[in-house]
C-alpha positions as MATLAB code, in Angstrom:
seq = 'MGNFMCILKSLKKEFNDDYEIKDLEENRTGLIIFSKAKFTETEKKKLFTQKEKCFFKNNITKEPHSRYLYIEKIEEHKKGGIFQKREGLITFVMLNPSYTNEICSDLTTSKVRKRASILRKSVDSGYKYFAIINLFSYRHPKPQKLKEILSKEINTNYEPKEDSVFIEKFLCKIKKYKDFVIAFGSTSIYNYEKNKLLKLLKDKNLQTFYSDGKPYHTNCGKKVYDENKQLHLYPLKYDGG';
ca = [
     -14.616   -2.162   14.797;
     -18.035   -2.051   13.680;
     -17.652    1.163   11.901;
     -14.766    0.033    9.976;
     -16.311   -2.978    9.252;
     -19.090   -1.074    7.517;
     -16.461    0.551    5.447;
     -15.159   -2.905    4.397;
     -18.691   -3.804    3.361;
     -19.018   -0.656    1.503;
     -15.880   -1.132   -0.095;
     -16.713   -4.575   -1.304;
     -20.032   -3.219   -2.549;
     -18.197   -0.114   -4.412;
     -15.600   -2.182   -6.234;
     -17.043   -5.598   -6.534;
     -18.199   -5.271  -10.161;
     -15.012   -3.940  -11.746;
     -12.182   -5.373   -9.515;
     -11.379   -8.946   -7.732;
     -11.688   -8.694   -4.025;
     -10.235  -11.210   -1.848;
     -10.661  -11.404    2.140;
      -7.559  -11.862    3.922;
      -6.801  -15.386    5.168;
      -4.484  -16.679    8.057;
      -6.739  -15.551   10.837;
      -6.277  -11.715    9.601;
      -9.345   -9.291    9.033;
      -9.116   -7.034    6.169;
      -9.344   -7.287    2.251;
      -7.285   -6.686   -1.092;
      -8.775   -5.297   -4.037;
      -7.174   -6.598   -7.181;
      -7.484   -6.128  -10.995;
      -9.738   -8.897  -12.577;
      -7.028   -8.943  -15.425;
      -4.281  -11.431  -14.976;
      -0.730  -11.642  -15.953;
      -0.316  -12.989  -19.458;
       2.227  -15.422  -20.757;
       4.156  -12.645  -22.428;
       4.390  -10.887  -19.115;
       5.363  -14.106  -17.302;
       8.142  -14.925  -19.914;
       9.578  -11.258  -20.398;
       8.947   -9.714  -17.195;
       9.648  -12.318  -14.317;
      12.791  -14.513  -13.567;
      12.307  -18.185  -12.377;
      12.983  -16.829   -8.834;
      10.424  -14.010   -9.234;
       7.692  -16.357  -10.563;
       7.915  -18.502   -7.215;
       7.061  -15.434   -5.278;
       3.749  -16.208   -6.421;
       2.488  -19.268   -5.194;
      -0.008  -20.133   -7.580;
       0.446  -20.331  -11.320;
       1.609  -16.821  -12.035;
      -0.708  -16.319  -15.039;
      -3.692  -16.946  -12.598;
      -2.492  -13.976  -10.606;
      -3.804  -10.378  -10.897;
      -1.435   -8.064  -12.335;
      -2.366   -5.307  -10.190;
      -3.427   -4.623   -6.580;
      -4.994   -1.488   -5.779;
      -5.903   -1.534   -2.057;
      -4.708   -3.406    1.039;
      -6.368   -2.936    4.513;
      -5.755   -5.086    7.441;
      -6.598   -4.996   11.065;
      -3.741   -4.510   13.457;
      -3.613   -7.131   16.062;
      -2.562   -6.825   19.586;
       0.818   -8.295   20.617;
       0.637  -11.544   22.240;
       1.923  -10.138   25.516;
      -0.742   -7.524   25.486;
      -1.169   -4.169   23.471;
       1.488   -1.392   23.710;
      -1.587    1.048   23.808;
      -4.500    1.191   25.815;
      -6.810    1.467   22.692;
      -6.612    1.460   19.113;
      -8.772    3.476   16.543;
      -8.717    4.974   13.264;
      -6.972    4.317   10.061;
      -3.429    4.616    8.711;
      -2.760    4.455    5.046;
       0.527    4.205    3.550;
       1.247    5.472    0.005;
       3.787    3.308   -1.541;
       5.374    3.074   -5.156;
       3.960   -0.405   -6.339;
       2.781   -3.476   -5.209;
       4.707   -6.838   -5.395;
       3.615  -10.395   -4.434;
       1.534  -10.008   -1.330;
      -1.791  -11.670   -1.812;
      -4.666  -12.829    0.776;
      -2.483  -15.389    2.339;
       0.985  -14.408    2.428;
       2.949  -11.122    2.681;
       6.060   -9.711    0.989;
       8.875   -7.711    2.780;
       7.407   -4.407    2.232;
       4.055   -5.291    3.499;
       5.328   -6.854    6.719;
       7.390   -4.019    7.448;
       4.144   -1.789    7.010;
       2.614   -4.214    9.258;
       5.252   -3.729   11.949;
       5.414    0.064   11.872;
       1.650    0.493   11.678;
       1.481   -1.680   14.680;
       3.867    0.764   17.090;
       2.878    3.975   15.478;
       1.094    6.488   17.928;
      -2.260    8.043   16.939;
      -2.718    9.889   20.094;
      -2.021    9.817   23.755;
      -2.224    6.470   24.994;
      -3.890    5.492   21.394;
      -2.808    3.295   18.501;
      -4.072    2.803   14.763;
      -6.467    0.125   14.693;
      -6.141   -0.515   10.888;
      -3.637    0.399    8.204;
      -3.895    0.345    4.441;
      -1.596    0.373    1.429;
      -2.269    2.339   -1.852;
       0.131    2.633   -4.794;
       1.408    5.172   -7.252;
       1.238    2.428   -9.564;
      -0.728   -0.663   -9.060;
       1.103   -3.016  -11.123;
       2.936   -6.046   -9.303;
       6.153   -6.861   -9.564;
       9.062   -7.534   -6.726;
      11.469   -5.186   -8.836;
      10.023   -1.730   -8.793;
      12.747   -0.655  -11.790;
      10.705   -2.979  -14.045;
       8.082   -0.389  -14.274;
      10.055    1.824  -16.752;
       9.681   -1.210  -19.063;
       5.811   -1.664  -18.494;
       5.164    2.280  -18.403;
       7.119    2.516  -21.889;
       4.985   -0.271  -23.463;
       8.155   -2.120  -24.071;
       6.431   -5.111  -23.184;
       3.242   -5.485  -23.626;
       0.377   -5.970  -20.745;
      -3.089   -5.298  -19.862;
      -2.066   -2.711  -17.267;
      -3.405    1.095  -17.687;
      -1.761    3.387  -15.177;
      -4.700    5.970  -15.387;
      -6.907    3.619  -13.711;
      -4.783    4.006  -10.404;
      -5.880    7.656   -9.972;
      -9.462    6.624  -10.794;
      -9.574    3.760   -8.291;
      -7.809    6.107   -5.618;
     -10.256    8.898   -5.969;
     -13.115    6.424   -5.480;
     -11.360    5.042   -2.356;
     -10.848    8.412   -1.018;
     -14.596    9.030   -1.107;
     -15.113    5.988    1.134;
     -12.411    7.162    3.648;
     -13.225   10.733    4.048;
     -12.987   10.919    7.932;
      -9.479    9.173    7.977;
      -7.021   11.895    7.502;
      -3.321   10.211    8.219;
      -1.241    9.209    5.397;
       2.144    8.066    5.300;
       3.836    9.172    1.899;
       6.592    6.371    1.161;
       6.660    6.301   -2.720;
      10.679    7.232   -2.881;
      12.103   10.636   -2.979;
      13.817   10.503   -6.461;
      12.776   12.757   -9.330;
      11.651    9.274  -11.225;
       7.902    9.646  -11.833;
       7.467   13.224  -10.617;
       4.487   13.914  -12.658;
       2.523   11.057  -11.251;
       3.862   11.783   -7.466;
       2.419   15.315   -7.605;
      -0.684   14.327   -9.328;
      -1.415   12.189   -6.455;
      -0.517   14.413   -3.848;
      -2.800   16.876   -5.391;
      -5.526   14.173   -4.736;
      -4.456   13.955   -0.930;
      -4.234   17.728   -0.295;
      -6.734   17.749    2.408;
      -5.052   14.898    4.165;
      -2.400   14.734    6.973;
       0.809   13.687    4.815;
       3.802   12.544    6.714;
       6.703   10.430    6.632;
       9.144    8.449    8.484;
      12.250   10.594    8.406;
      12.862   13.965   10.065;
      14.132   15.805    6.980;
      10.356   15.194    5.723;
      11.249   13.449    2.575;
       8.974   10.559    1.349;
      11.899    7.640    1.573;
      10.433    3.999    0.554;
       9.574    2.101    3.484;
      12.569   -0.097    2.815;
      14.927    2.425    2.888;
      17.878    1.876    5.167;
      17.911    5.496    6.668;
      17.235    5.799   10.352;
      13.512    5.713   11.407;
      13.819    4.882   15.091;
      15.252    7.424   17.683;
      17.695    6.751   20.385;
      15.042    5.451   22.331;
      13.711    3.129   19.939;
      10.640    5.158   19.256;
       8.878    5.520   15.996;
       7.840    8.915   14.969;
       6.013   10.723   11.824;
       7.298   13.890   10.470;
       5.152   16.334    8.143;
       5.900   15.789    4.335;
       8.275   18.037    2.841;
       8.462   17.475   -0.870;
       9.129   19.855   -3.675;
       8.759   17.220   -6.628;
      12.397   15.885   -6.296;
];
C-alpha cells in the first residue's frame, strides 16, 4: 500500500495547482481530480433535466463540470478476500463521467468497482486499486449530450483538448502500471478521439471484457461472465469502428 500512497501524494502535488482534488469519503481510500471550473447557470438550465440535477447532491452550479480521474483502493469482501493477495492498479477507460463525487457513486462507477474487485491479476492475486479515466471529462449522466457540448451548441467552459493533456501527465505518474480496460464504446462515434487516446496508450496492456475484443461500454448488456460465473479480460481488437 505504501508505494501507491506515494503515487496519490505525487498526483496531488502534480495537479493541485490547476485542478480541484478531493479525497474519497465514506471510509474509502483514494481521490478524484476535478476541474476547478464549475457548471454555469446556462449549463444547468439547458443541459440538465430536473431529475438529472438531483443526481448532484449539492447545488449543481457548485459542482465541477469535469472529472479527470477517479482512483480507489479495492476493499476485501466482508467474508474474506477472494484472492490471497492484492497488488497493482487496473485502469478503466470510459467515455465520459457522470455524477460520481467523493461521497457517492453512479451506476458505472459502482459496476467498475465490483468488476475490479474480482478481476484476476495473476495466480491467486487480484488488483489492489482501480482507476477511471475518460475519453471526455465532461460530467453528464446522458453521454448523447456530448454532441451538443462538443459542437458548442451550448456554451460551456469545457475544453476537450485539456483531456489528453491531463492523461499524458497521468500516464507519466503511473509508468509501471500497464493494465488498462478499454470501455469507451465500440461505435464509430468519436473515432478520431478514440484513436488519439489509444496512441497515448500504445505501450500499455489494452484489454476488454468481451471475447470478440471490442471496447463495449461497461454498461453494455452483452455477456461478460462465463458459464462458471468467472470474469475474464481479452486483448483489445479495435480498428477505429
